[in-house]
N, C-alpha and C positions, 0 to 999 in steps of 0.2 A: 291676901297679904299685900301690904303696902310696899312701894319701892323703897321707902326710907328704911325699911327693915334690913335691906342689904347694905346700907351705908354704915361704915364704922362710926362710932360716936366721936372719935378723935380726929376725923377727917375735917380738915380746914383748907381752904384755898389760899396758899402762900405763894407769892411770886416776887420776882425781881425784874427790873427793867434792863433791857439789853445794853443801854447806854452806860450802865454802871459796871459792866463786866469788861475788864481789860485783858482777860486771859485769851489765849489763842483757842480757836475752834479745833477740837480733836475728835476723830472718829476712828472706829475700829473695823477693819475688813476681816470678816470671819471666814467665809467659804463661798464657793460657787457650786450651786446645785444644777444638775443637768449636764448633758454632754455637748461639747462644742461641735459644730458641723464639720464633717470630714472634708478635706479638700477635694475638689472635682478633678476629673481626669485631665481637663485642660490645664489646671493649676499644677498637677503633678508633672505633666509633660513639660510645662514651662519652667519648672524649678528642678534643676538636676539633683538637689539635695533630697528631694522627696521621692525620687524614683525607686529607692530601695526600701521604702516603708512597707511593712507587712500589713496588708489589708485586714487580716484576721485578728491582729493584735488590738488590744484596747487602746483607744485614741486618747492619750493624756499628754498634750503638748505642754511645754514649759511656758506658762502664762504669767505675766505680771500686769499690774493695774496702774494706770495713770489717773490722777485725781486733780481737778481744778475747779475753781469757783468762778461763775459767770454772773453778770448782771446786764440786763438790757441787750443780751446777745453778745457781750464782749467780756473777755477774761479780766478779772480784777485781782488775781493773785497768781503767784508762780505755781508751776506744776509740781506735784509730788508723786512718788511712785513707790511701789513695794519693792522689797529686796528679793534677790534671786532665791528661788526655792524649787526643789525637785519634788514632783508629785508621784505617788505610787498608786493609790487607790482612789483618791478624790482630791479636788482642788481645795486645800485648806491653808489659809494664811495665818489667821488669828494675830494680826499685826496692827498696832496702833499707828495712825497716820496723822500727826499734828499738821495743821494747815497754817501757812505763813500769813495769817490775818487775825486781828482781834475781833471778838464777838461784838464789841461796841461799834466796830467799823462796818459791820455787815449791813447791806441795804435790805429793804423789805422783800425784794424779788430775788434775793441771792439764790443761785441754782448750783448745786453740787453735781458735777459731771464726771462720770467714770468711763474710762475706755480700757478694755482688756486687749492686750497686745500679745502676739506670738512672734518670736524671733524666726524670721523666714529666710535667713541667710545673713551674710556679713553686711552690716549697715542697712539692713532692710527689716522693717516691722510691718506685719500685716494685722489688721484689726480682727479680733475674734468676735467682738460685740461691744455694744455701748449702752449706757443707761444714764438716768439723771433723776434727781430728787430735789425739791425745794428745801432749803434749810429751815424756813419758817412755815408753819402750817397755815391753813386757810383762815384761822382765827388769830394769827400773829404769834403763835407760841413756837418756841425753839423746839425742834424735834428731839426726842429722846427714845431710848429703847432700841430693839432690834427691828429692822425693816427688810422685807424681801423685795428686791427690786428686779423687775423683769429686764432681761438683757436682750437687746435686739441684735440678731446675729450678723456678723460680717460688716458692720458699720461702726464708725467711731461715734462716741457720745456727742450729742448735739446740744449746744448751749444757747440756741436761739429761742425766741419766744413766739409761738409755743414750740416746745421741743419736739423733734421728730422721734426721739428715743425716750419717752417718759417711763419712769420706773413704776409709777402707779397708774394703771390703766383701769378705767371704770368698767365694771361688768365683766372684765376678763377673768378674774378669779374672785367672784363675789363672796364665796364661802370663806376663803382665806382672809379677805378684808374684814368681814364681819367678826370672825373669831379674833383677829388681831385687835380690833377695837375692844372686845370684851376682855381680852387678856390685859390690855392697857388699863382698863377701868379697874380690874382686879389688883394690879400692881400699885395703882395709885390709891388704893384703899376704899374705893367707891363700891366694892363688892366684898362682903364679909368673907373671911378666911375660914374654910372648913378643911382640915388637913387631909382626911381620908378621901373627901370628894375632890379636893384640888388635885391630888395625885392622879386619880382616874381621869379627871377632866383634861389635865394637861397632856396626859399620854394620848387621849383620844384626839386632842387638837393637833398634836404632832402627826398622828396617822392621817388625819384628814388633809393636813397641809402637804404631806408627802404624796398622797394619792392624787390631789389636784395638780400638783406639779408634774407628776408622771403623765396624767391625762392631757395636759396642755403641751407636753413635749417641747418645753421651752427651758431656757436657762434663767436662774434667779441668783442674784448676788446678795448675800446677807451682809448688811451693814448695821453697825451699832453706834448710836449716839449716846455718849455717857451722860448720866444724870448730873445736874448741878445741885450741889449741896451747900447749905448755909447753916452753920451751927449744928452740923451733923444731921441736918434735916433736908430732905429733898424738896427743892422748890422749882416752880415753873418760871421760865424766862420768857417774858413778853417783849415783843419788839416795841421800841419807843425811839422817836427821833425828835430832837429839839426843834421847835418851830414848825413841825409838820402840820399842826392844826391851823396855822395861819395861811396855808396855801389854799388857793381857790381852784377847784377843778374846772376845766374847760374842754370843749370838744375840739380836738386838734383836726380831725377829719370827719366829714359828715357820715352818719350812719343811721340805720333805721331804729327808731325808738318804738318799743312795743308798749302800747297802752291798753290795759284791760278794759273791755267794754262788757259790762254785765248783761246788757240787753241785746248783745249781738246774737243773730240767728233767731231771735224771738219775733213773733208777729207784731206788726205795728198796731197799737191799740186803736188808733183812729181808723185805719183801714179795716180792722176787724169789726169795728162798730158799723162802718159803712156797709160792709159785706152783710152783716146781720139784718140791717134795715132794708137793704136792697132786695134781699131774698126772703123777706118776711112772708109768712103764709097769707097774711091779710092783704098783701099786694097782688095776689094771684088774680082776683076778680078784675082789678084795674088793668093788669097786663094782658088779659085775654083779648080785649078789644083794641090793644095798642098797635098802631101801624107805624113803621119807620119812615122817617123823612127821606128825601132824596140823598142827603149826605150820609145818613145812617145806612140806607140801602146800599150805597157804594161801599161803605166800610164792611158790611156783612158779606157782600160779594167778594171782596178782597180776602176776608177771613176764610170763606168757604173754599177759596182757591189755594189756601195754604197746603203744603205737603202734610201727610198724616202725622209725622213725628214732630212737627213744629209746635212749640209751646206757646200758648196764648198769654198775652199780658193780662194783668188784672182788669184793665179797662176793657179789653176785648172780651174777656169772660163776662163781665157785667153787661156788655152790650148784647151778647148772645143770649144770656139769661133773660134779659129784659124783653127781648122779642122772641122768646121761645115759642109762644103760641103762633106767631106769624111764621116762624121757620118750620113748624111742625108739618106744614104742607110740602116741605122740600125734604125728600128722603136722604139727600146727600148731606144734610145739615145735622143728622142725628149724632154722628161721631163727634162733631165740634161741641154739641150741647153736652154730651156725656163727659167730655173732658173738662167742662166748666163746673161740674158738680163736685162739691166737697162732700165725699161720702162719709166723712166722720160725723157730720152734723145729722142727727136723725131726721129732723124736720125737712131738711133739704133733700135727704135721700128718699123720703116718702113722696115728695113732689116730683122728683125725677122718675120714680117708678110709675107714678100715675101718668106722666107725660109719655112714657113708652107705649101705653095703650092707645094714646091719642095720635101718635106720630104716624105719618104715612109709612107703610111697610117698606123696608129697605130690600134691596136685591140680595139674594143668597151670597153672592160674592162679596158684597160689602159687609154682610153679617159675620164674615170670618174674622174681621178685626175685633169683634166683641168676644172672641174666644181666646185672645192672647192673654199673656200673664198680666197685662195692664188692667184687665177688668176681672175682679174676683167676686163681684156681687152676684149671688145666685140668680137674681131676677134678670139681670142683663144676660147672663149665659143661657138662661132658659129662653129668653126672647130670641137669642141667636139660633138656638136649636129649632125653635118654631119656624124661623125664617128659612132655615136649611131644609125643612120638610117640604117646601115648595119647589126645591130644585129637582130636576130630573136625575135619573140614575146616571146618565152620561155626564152631566155636570158634576154630580157628586163624585164620580170616579176621578174627574180631573182634580178635585180638591182632597181626595181621600188620603193621600200621603201626609198632607198638612193636618187633616182632622185627626189622624192617628197621633201626631205630635201634640195636638191640643188636649189630648187626654191627660197629659202630665199636669195641666193646670186645673183639672177638675178636682172636686172634693173627693179625696181618696176614700173617706169613710162612706160616702154615698155609694161609690162603686162597689165597695166591699159589702155594704148592706144589700145591694142588688144581688150579689152572688149568694148571700145567705138566704134571701127570699126565694130565688129560683131553685136553689138546692132543696130548700124545705118543700117547695111545691112539687119538685120531682119526687121526693120521698113519699109525699102523700099520694101522688099519682101511682106510684108503685104499689102502695098498700091497697088502694082502691082501683081495681082494674076497670071499673065502670066509668071512671072519670076520663073523659076524652082529652086528647092532647091540646085541643083548642081551649078547653076550660083551664087546663094547667097553665098555658101561656097567658091566658087572661088573668088568672090569679097571680101569676108571677109578676106581670107588668103593672097590674092595678088591683091590689087586694082591697077587699071591701072595708076591712076594719080601719086602715089608714091610707088615704089617698097619697100616692107617690108621684112625684113629678118625673117627667121624662128627661133625664140628663143626656149628655152627649153620647155616652157609652151605650145606653139603652137605645137611643135613636139609631146609631150605626148598626147595632146588632139586628134591630128590626128590619132595616133596609137591606142588610146583607142576607138575611134569611129569605127575602123575597126575590133576590136576583143572584143567580149562580155566578155570573161574571163579577159582580161586586163582592160576593163572598170570597171568591178566589183571591183577589188582590187584598181584601181586608185581612184575610188570614195570613198571607205571606208578609205583609207589612208589619203586622203584629208580631209574627214569629221572629223577624229580624230584630225588632226592638227588645223582645224578651231576652234574646241571646246577648244583645249588647249590654243589657242591664246586668246579666250574670257575669259578663266579662269585666265590667267596671265597678261592680259593687264592692263595698268595704267588707272587712272581715269582723267587724264588731258585732255583738249579738243583735243590737238594734237594727243595724243595716242588713244583717242576715235575715231578720224578719221582713224588712222591706223588700229584700231581694226575692224571698219566697212568695210573699204576698204583695208584690208590687202592682202598680196600676195596670201595666200591660198584661201581666200574667193573670191577674184577676179577670180582665176583660176577655182574654182568650179562653179562660175556663168558662165564663158565662156564655160565650158564643158556642162553645162545644156542647154544653148542657142544653142550651136552647135548641140547637140543631137536633140533638138526640131525642128530645121530647116533642119535636114539632111534627108537622104533617109529612107526607111522603116526599115532597120536594125537599124539605129540610133534611130528612134522613139521607136522601140521595146526595145532597151537597156535602154532608158530613162524610159519607162513604168515599166520595170523589177526593175530598181533601186528604183523607187517610191514605188512599192509593197514591196520591201525589207525593206525600211525605215519604212513603216507601220507595217510590220511583226516584226521588232526589237522593235518598240515602244510598240506593244501589248505584246511581251514577257517581256519587262521591266515592264509594268503595272501589269502583272500577278505576277511577282516576288515581286513587292512592295505590292500588295494586300496580298500575302502569308506572307510577313514579318510583316505586321500589324496584321495578324491573331494571336489570342491568343492561348495558350495551348502548348502541347509538339510537338515535331517534327512529331510524327506519326499522330497527328491530322492535322498538316499542310499538310502532304503528302496526307491524305484522302481528304482534301479540294482542293489540287492541282489537284488530279485525277478527282474529281467531276467537277471542273471548266473546265478542258480540255475535259471532256466527255460530257459536256452540249452542247445542240444544239445551244444555244445562245452565245457560246464562240466566241469572235471576232477573235481569232487566227485561228480557224478552217475555217473562211471565207477568210483567206488570200490565200488559195490554194485549188485547186480542181483537180479532175482527168482530167477534160477537159482543164485546164489551170495550168499546174505545175509551181512551183516557184523555180528558181535556188537559192540554199542556199547560203547566203553570205560567209559561211566558205569555200565552194567549189562550184562554179557556175556550174560545170559539173554535180553536183548531183541535179536532179529535184525531188522535194518533192510534194506530193499530199495530205498528211495528217499527223497526229500525233497520236501515240498510247497513249491514256490517262492512260491505266492500268499500263504501265511501267514507268510512270513519277515518279521521286524520288528526294528527298532532302537529301543531304549528311550531315554528322555530321561535321559541321564547324561553325565558327562564322557567316560567310556570307551565309551559307546554299546554295551552288551552286545547280542548278537544272539540273538533267539529263533528256533529252528529246529524245525520239526515234521517228524519222520521217519516214514516209512511202515513199519510192522512187517510181518512175513511174513504175518500173518493179515489185513492190510488196515487195522488200527486205527492210531491215531496215538500216537507217543511224542514228547512235547514236552520239549525241553531248552533251556537257555540257555547260550551260549558267551561267556565273559568273557575279554577280552584286556587285559592291563595290571594284573591283580589277582592277588595271591598267595592261592590258595584253601586252602592247607595248614592254616591255623588253623581254618577252617570245617570242613575234612575231619576234623581231630582231634576237634572238639567233637561233630560228628554221629556219629563212631565211638563216642565215649563214651556219647552218648545212646542209640545202638542197643544198646550193651552193657547199660546200665541198664534199658532196656526188656526185654531178654531176662532179666535177673536178676529183675525184678519179675514177669514172666510165669511164671518157674519157681516163684514163690511164689503163683501163682494170683491175681495182682493186675494186671489189665489196665487201664492208665491211658490208653489210646487215644492214645499218642504217635505223632508223625509224623516219624520221622527220615528226611527226604528224602536222596537220594544226591548226593554231591559227589565229583568226582575231579579232582585237580590234575595235569594232563598236563604241566605245567612249573611253574616258579616264577612265571610271569607270565600263564598262561592255564589254562583248565580248563572242564569241563562241570558244570552244576548242573541237577538235576531240577526240572521245572516242576510246581507243584501248583496246581490251580484253586482259588483262595481269594480272600478280600477282607480288606484290613487293617482293624483295628478303628477307625482314624480315619475311614476311608471309611464304615464301617457307621454310626457315630455321626453322621456328617454327612448321610447320605442317609436312613437309617431312624430316626434319633433314638435308639434303644436297641438293644442286642444282641438282646433278646427279639423286637422287631419284625422283625429280620432273620431269626431262626430261625422265627418264626411265618409269615413270608412263604414260606419255602422248605420248611418241614416242618410244616404246620398239622395240628392235631388238636383240633377243637372240644370233644371229650369231656374233655380235661384242663383244669384250672383256668386255666393260663397259655396255653392254646391251642396248645401246642407238643408235637410227638411226644415220647414218653417216652425212646426210645432216643437221639434227637438231644440232648435235654437232658442225659442222662447222659453222652453223649460230651463235651459241652461242660464239664461239671463235672469229670469225671475228667481230661480233657486239661489243663484249667486247673490242677488240683492237681498233676499230674505235672510240668508245665513250671515251676511255681513252685518245686518242690523241686529239680529238675534244675538250673535256672539259678542257684538259690541255692548249691548245692554247687560248681558250676563257677565261681562268681563272675562271671557274664556281666553286662557293663555296657552302657551306652547303650541302655537299654530304653525305648521309647516306643511310642505306639499305631500307628506306621507299620510297625514290625517285629514286631508281634503280629498274626497272621493267623487267619482263621476260615473253615472250609469250610462248604458248605451242609449237610453232614451233622453239623455241630456240633463238628468237630475243631479245637481251637485249638492253634497251634504258633508257635514263635519262628523268626526268621531273623536274618541279619546278626550274626555272632559276631566282630566286629572287636575287641571288648574282652572279655577274660576274666581270671580270677584276680584279681578285685577292681578292675581298672582301669575307670575310667569318666570320660568327658569332662565330665560334669555334676557340680555340687557336691552333696554330701550325698545320694548315691544310696541308695535303699532296698535292703534285703537281697533282696527279691523284687518283681517288678513285679505289683502287685495294687492296682487303683484301685476307686473306688466304682461306676463303670459296670459293671465286670466282676462285682462282687458283687451289684449290683442285678439283674443278669440272672439270677442264681441263685434269689433268693428265700430265705426263712428256712430252709425244709426242705432245699433243695439246698445251702445254705451249710454246714449241719451236716454233710452228706455230703461236701462239699468239704474241710472240716477233717479228718474222719476219714480220707479218702483221703490227705491230706498227711501225717498222722501215720504211717499204715501204710507209705507209700512211704519216708519218712525212716528209720524203724526198719529196714525191710528192706535198704535201701541201706547203712546203718551196719554191718550184718552182713557185707557184701561190701566193706567199706572197704579192706581190705588189697589186694584185686585192683585196685581203681581206683588206689590209691596206687602199686602196683607199675607200672602202666601209665605213670603220670606220671613215675615214677623213671627209666624208660627214655627219656623225652623231654627230660630236662633239658639235654642237649647239642645238641639240635636247634636249627635257626635260625628256628623259629616265633617270630613277633614278640613276643608277650607273655610267652613262656617265656624268650626270650633276654635280656629286660630284667633279670630277677633269677632266674637258673637255680637258685641255691642255695636260694631260698625257695619254689620252685614246689610241691614236695610239702608243705611246711609250710602253705602257704595252703589247699590242699585238705584237709589233715588238720584244720586248725582249724575248717573248716566242718562236719565230721562230729561234732565235740565228743565224741570217744571217751572223754573223761574223765568223762562223765556217764552215769548209769544210764538205762534206757529211759524211766522216768517223768520224770526230769529233762530228758531230751532232748525229750519231748513238750511239756513246759512251755516249754522254750526255743523250740521251733518255734512254739508258740502265741503267744508274745510277739513273735516276728518277724512273724507275720501281723497282729497288732494294730498293731504299729508301722508296717508297710507301708501299712495301710489309713488310718491317721491322719496319715501324713507329709504335711507341707505343701509342702516343697521340690519333690518330684516333680510335684505338681499345678501349682505355679508354672512349673516347667520345661516341662511339657506345654502350658501356656497360652502361654508365650513362644515355644515352638516352633511352635505353631499360628499365632501372629501373624506369625512370620518366614516361614512358608510362605504365608500370605496375601499378604504383601508381595511375595514372589517370584512368586506366581501372578498378581498384578496386572500384572507386566511380561510382557505377551503377546509371544511370540517373533515372530509374524507381523506384519509392518508393516500388512498389509491389515486384520487383526483389530484392531490397535491404533487404526487410523483409524475403523473402523466401530463398535466396541463402546465405549461410554462407560466412564469409570473407575468410576462408581458401579455400573454393571451388573455389572462384574467382582466387585465386593464383594458384590452381592446373590447371586451364584452360590455364595458361601461361607456364606450364612445358612442355618441349619437350619430346615426347614419344619415345620409342625405334623404330628404323627404321624397324625392322622385324615384328612388330605387327601393326594391324590396331587400330584405336582409340577405337572402342567399346571393343575389346578383352583386350586391355591394361587397360581400366577402370574396366572391369569385374574382372581381376586378382587383381587389386588394392583394389577393394571393398571387395573381398573375404578375402584377406590376412589381411586387416585392421580390418574388423569386427571380424575375427578369433582371432587376437591378443588382441583386446579390450575385447572380452568375456573371453579370458584366464586370463587377469588381473582381471576381475570380480571374477572368480572362485579362483584365488589366494587369494583374500580377504575372500571368503566364507570358505575355508578349515581351516584357523586358528581358526575359531569358534569352530570346533570340537577338534582340537589339544589342545587348551588352556583350555578345560574343565577339563583336568587332573590337571590344576593349580588353576583355579578359582572355579570349581565345581558349575557353575551356568548355567542357560539356556540362550542361545543366538539364534537369528534367523536372516535371511537375505532374500531379494527378488532378482529377476533377471529380466532384461529388455527384451523386445521382439524385435527381428529384423527380424521377419518372413516377414513383409511387405517390409522391405528394400531389403532382398535377392530376394523376389518375383519380385520387380521392375526391378532388374538387370538380373535375370536368367529365369524369366518366369515360364512356367509350364512343359516344355519339359523334363528337367532333375532335377526337384525339389527334387525327392527322393534321388538321388545320391549326389547332391550338399548339401542338408541338412544333409545327413548322414556324409559326410566328414566334414562339418562345425561343426556338433555337437560333434566332438571329442575334441573341445575346452574345454568341461567340464572336460574330463579326464585329459587333459594337464594342465588345471588350477588347478585341485584338487591335482595332483601330485606335481606341482611346489609349490602350497600353503602349502602342508604338509611338503615338504622338507625345505622351507623357515621358516615355523613356528617351525619346529623341531630344528632348529639351536639355537633358543633362549629359548627353554623350557628345555634345558639340566640341569640336577640337579648336584649340586656340594656339596661335603661333607664338611661342615663347623662346627667345634666343635662337631663332632659326629652326626650332623643332615644334612639331604638332603635339600638344599635350592635352590629355583628357583628365581633368582633376576632379570633376563632380559626378563621375559615373555612378558612385554609390547611391546617389539620390534616385536613380532609376529603379532601385529596389525599395528604398525607404518609403517614398511617397505612395506607390501602389500598395505596399505592405500596410501602411496606415489606413488606406482606403479599405483594404480587405479586412483589417482588424475591426474597424468600425462596423462594416457590414456583417461580420461574423457575430459580433455582439447583438446586433439588431436581429439577425436570424435566430440566435439562441433564445431570445426573449419573446419575439413577436411573430414567429412563423406558426401558423395554425395548421397542424398536421392533418386534421380531418374535420369535417363539418360538425361532427358530434361534440367537439370540444367547445363550440359556441352555441350548442343547443339546436343545431339544424340536422335534418335527416341526411343520409348519404346522397351523393350526387345522382346515382342511378335511380334511387327511389324518388328523388325530387323530379327527375326528368319524366318518370312514368306517371307520378301522381303529384302534380305541382300544387294541388290544393292543400297538401299536408304540411306545407312549409311553415305555417304558423301554428304547428301543433304544440309548440312549447313556448312558454313565456319566459324570456331570458332578460328581463329588465334588470339593470344593475342595482339591485336592492339586496344588501347583505343579510337582511333579516327575513326576506321572503316577501311574498305577495301580501299586500296590506288588505286586511279584512275589515269591512266597514263598521266595525263596532268593537274592536278589541282594544284600541288604545295603543297597541304595539304594532310593529311592522312584521308581518308574517308572509312567507312564500312557500307554496307547495313545491316539492322537488319536481324537476322536469321528468316527463314521462316519454320514453322512446316507444314508438309503435311496436306492438307485440310481434308482428311479422319480421321486423328488423332484428329484434333480439333473437328470434329463432334462426334467421339466416346467419347472424354473427356467430351463434353457437355452432351451427353446422360447419361454418368455415373454420372455426377453431378446432373442430374434430378432424379436419383433413390432415393427412400426413404429407410432409414436404417431398418434392421430387428429388430423387437421388441423382448424382452426377452421371451415372451410367444410363439412367432413364432419360436424362436430358439429351445425351449424345444420340440416343436411338430415335429421338424425334425427327421426322423427315426434314431434310434440307438444312439441318443444324450445322453439320460439318462443312458443307459447301459454303453456307453463308459466313461461317466463322473464318474460313480461309480467305474469302473475298474481302471481308472486313479488315483482316490483318494487313493485306497488301495496300488497301485504300488508306488505312491509318498510317502505314509506313511512308507512303508518298506524301500524305497530308502533313505529318509532323516533320518530314524532311524540309518541305517548303516553309512550314511554320517557324522552325527554329533557325534554319540556315539561309533563308532568302535575304535578309538584310546584309549578311556577309557576302553572298554571291553578287548582290547589286553593287556593293561598295567596290569590290575588286574588278568586276567585269565592266562597270560603267565609269569607274574612277571618280566617284563622288565622295563627299564627306559623310560622316556618320549620321548627321541630322537629315541630310537628303536621302540617304539609304533607308532610314527608318520611315520617313514620310512616304517614299515610293512603295515600301513593302506593305503599307496600309491599304494600297489599292487592291492587293491580292485578296483581302478580306471583304471587299465590297461585293463579291459574288454571292455572299451569303444572304443578301437581302432579297434575291429573286426566288428563294426557296418557297416561301409561302404561296406566291402566285403560281409558281411552277407546279407545286404539289396539288394546288386546288384545281388548276386547269386539267391536269392528267388524272384527277380524281384520286390522288394519293396512291398511284400505282407504283410499285417498286421497280418497274422496267425503266422508267425515265432516268432515275439516278444512275443506273448501270450504263445506259446508253451515253449519257453525258460524260461519265467517267472514262469510258473507252475513247471518246472523241478527244478529251483533254490529254490522255496519254499519248495519242498519236500526234497532237499538236506540240506537245512539250519536248519532242525529241530534238527540235531545232535549238532548244536552249542549252543542250549539253553537247 
């Protein structure tokens, strides 16, 4: 059917010019569709008139519309508005608004602007929304008919060019616009009228418009432009202006002119012709004997030194192709040659494939680049597999993680065909029992009817079947990828098929079938893998059961130990002494059991589990199992560190690296090797410096620093190695909790959650190297450190291509930091190597990085803030019992670094002695003014004194209690003397009008009271009642067994002791020796002595009577001596207070006296009797 059939025969294009119409422009406001936005809470609170609005009521404000015409952003007419109207169900005006302007006076860019207002109070209007529409269409026709204009909420209509409130928005309601155009064509007669169809169609159009408006949740203003009629016929008004065609357009401001170029992005025909001629097959014979000139040789050397990802220019590609036969003797040039080949041209592809056979064989590490997504040619990938066949199992294991990722770039159909072949061979072997497994494997890998090439999957399966260690990691790497694909696959049927028969799943099925149909070694490997899967599932089940267990962590630990120690534990059935199980983390370790009593849960959100397995020889193999964490990124980083360590060892450079083992058994759980070590934060907190730690565990008095030479070299070399390694990998989030140090001096890093330059801290340094780490080296060893860094950096730069190839194969993996910017992954590593610099320039560059890292201020500030944050977390004790018992200040004291020349117990003893001494001095400062001010107040005052005998006994025990208490009791004399001197200052008498007046005697109470208040607060927060509160054994226990002092690690780490592979900071709870717990329990069971039992103790009554009279005499002198001196010697208050202080000087001879008489109680009694006889003359 032709389009003309829809056009009515009487349709004719009739129009008039706008310049001929002198009538005013008129339009009709019909209605507003949609709901205006309700006022916000702030607007309601700011407007008292809105405070009583009912929120549940339908919001229908009284809206009126302002209309005005703009041109070039300026109004050209007066404003018109609708009349007042009250709305009940919808906003409906149906009102004509004539505009005060003639149609002939309208400019071409005339813009009709509408603003909807709401009366928001007296003399205040608030805009509900605004919109605009051009009066003339894009073809210069005056608009007519009904238009739905989108209203932009809470803004006034904008008349600028372009308008910020356009009523017609492209693609915002595409369906409505399309239907409006069709309706317009129908009304103009360009579509034939069919009554019954028109009624159905218009009803459907209205329903579609209403639905789209509701879905957009916007307001639409319906505006109607009336039709222009001439002789009762509707005509079109076209814009016309006298003399407009005589104007010349010019560029007022410069702008970009778009010029279409049909040949853009197309190859240059001249260059294309040159390319064909240069690589003609007939030129091969001439190129075979071609030798480069000195200039060309220099250019080729420069090209070969380019980074792997640098694109060659067309001239450089032609140069490499021209001298391809000459370069075939250089194995490093193969990659450059293959990048020059245009694989679309068949003839060129054939020549390149022939050159592969003639090229000097490349190293297996360089062949990894041929397995990336960049090379899809099967001949090239087959060549790479052939080169990998020359690699040893050890080297292949270093590349295995990347080779698993390279399977995604293989031909999926080839891999599936391999599964079909091996399955078919297995079925034939089952039908014919006489067929040996060797023949089956031969038929599966190389059937006679069609020779099959050995792809990457087949190669890896063959090598894994011959090596149990390789098979172990091959299986677990594949298993993690299979699970990742299941988690990220789409739900469409096609993707479901890919998910079920994906590349990794097919490979793992082929591997399983090959093992099951292989020889005895293959079947043993398959059985071991099956047992390992069951073992991991049982560990996961235990972790989940413990996670569901209620209560605190200690209760969960007890439950864990009970589960592992139970005879019915399924995990214990996974291995036995007769049938040891190779551990998935390290298949060379054969485990026969697990130590239930050493199982532990660390303080972390996921609560990783420490498991100690028993090896076949009886030794321990300690691991940590983490559930809920993806360990694949840590696995990748540690694989690269292991590779770098091997590369450096090949250059006779041993940097004592510690690449501990990590295996991701899934995307959310895995094993990590446990390394006995201590974080640097803990070392600095407990030992003060790194040298003190090394000196404690590896002393050598013959050396100047007192540390064994080999241990010091281990520290310096490992520090240099990890500085370079972490710099090259861009490891972030480095702080003193994830830098660990062993007792042998090996420093290493943990927690690789941020790599490739990502770091949660601002302005991170290029390498983690602070002043504490350098101060531990000293000047000589620091020079050695720099030399080791330079050597490691230069050696690793020579192997940069291998490392870059490994990361090239990982770009499509789902590892977190790689998946963020996969296209920049290789570039980030390449930039760290600075391959554009010479060796001398690279050394200077690294030296600058070391200097900048040492002088960086931001890392030091971050470490300080982190330490403060850990302190605040540490102060929140998890146990309610400890929170009630240990004061807040004592928890802070546990974080303070002690002097390096004192052990912890001695340091705390000195602190307790000095603190309690000063506190009791402040108490006596307050007591003495009671006696001094009696000269002023003439009234009786009394005071008590607290007991700290128990406190001192807790810390000093029984051995020297006499001497300690004698020294400590001098606080009475010190306090009395200071109190008398302080009080005497403000009881000074002044002669006023012939009378002695004491006006400031109240300060004698106020100042000592302030001193006592401050001391009381300090005592409340910072007095340590017993050694156990700071993680030390009791005093008597320490005196008897001093070697147990360091039984508990009490480093101020809120998260606990850092384990060298977890990525979080964990600490085991302190353990009090068992005999101490038993003695404490026995003491708790004792019944207190009754008062009658105390009286019946021998000599108690006699001692009490003697003490009563001694105290009576003492306090008589203590309180009344200043008064007696004043009135007997006729001195002023100040002099009386100073002389009374001499009375307290005798307290200083008590320690000497008690020590000389060996703390015998006879001496005080004798001296008391002598003093009584001497004092009778005073009265």
